[in-house]
N, C-alpha and C positions, 0 to 999 in steps of 0.2 A: 154433246160436243157438237158444235157447229164450224164448218169450214167457211172461212170469210175469203180470203185471197191468197195468192201467191206473188211474191214481190222478189225483187234484186235476183233475178234469174241470171245465172252465169253459166257458161258451158266450159267444162274442163277439157282439153286436147286429149283425144284417145287415139290411139295408133290402130284401133280396129275399126274400119271403116262403118260397120253395120252396127255399131253399138255408140251411142250418144250419152254423155255423163254431164249431169247438171247438177247445180247446187242453188239453194233458193231459201227466202224466209217464207215461212207459211204463218198466216194469221188466222186465228181460230178463237172461238168462244167458248168457254166452259163454265159453267155454274155462274153465269152472269159477268164473269170477268174475260177480258181479252188477253190473249197471250201470244208471244211470236217465238217460233222455235226454227231452227235451222234444218233442213232436210236437204237430201242427196237423192235424186233420181235418176235411174237408168233407162233408157230407151233402147231395146234391141230388136231389130227387125230380121225376121226369119227369112230363109230362101223363098217361102210362099208369100211373103208380103205381109205377114201378121205382126202386130207390134206387141212385145211383151214389156211391161212397165215394172220395175222394182222401186220401192220406196223404201229409204233408210233414214232414220231419223238421227241426225248429227247431235242435237240436244236431247238429252233423256227427259222421258216423260214418265209420269207415275200413275198413269191411268190407262185404261183399255183404248186403243187408239184405232181399232179395225173400222169404225164408221168415217174417222177422219183420213185413214189411208184410202179407203175406197172414193171418198170424194176428192182427194187430192189425184188420185188415178185419172177419175173422169175427166177433171179439168186439165191436166196434162194432156190427155188425147184430144180434148177440144183445141187446146193452144197448138198441138202439133198438126192437126188437120187444118186448122186456119193458118198456119205458116207463121205463127207468132212466137216461136221459140227462137232464140238466138243461134 
């Protein structure tokens, strides 16, 4: 399974200032076919400034997704550091 991109990133309003909630479409390739699934990811910043990222798949997947989740987390961290998230 190979992560390709994260598209249509939309921020959901959150009353908690240290918690940001986003929804997006993730494009990945699995066994030669490309698929798009909706994901929800949450970025929480601790009092020490560490970022904790949680990934939830809104659309169900029928196979192991650990490698895809790790790739999405790395991409989200990169987007957040560059300031490219809404």
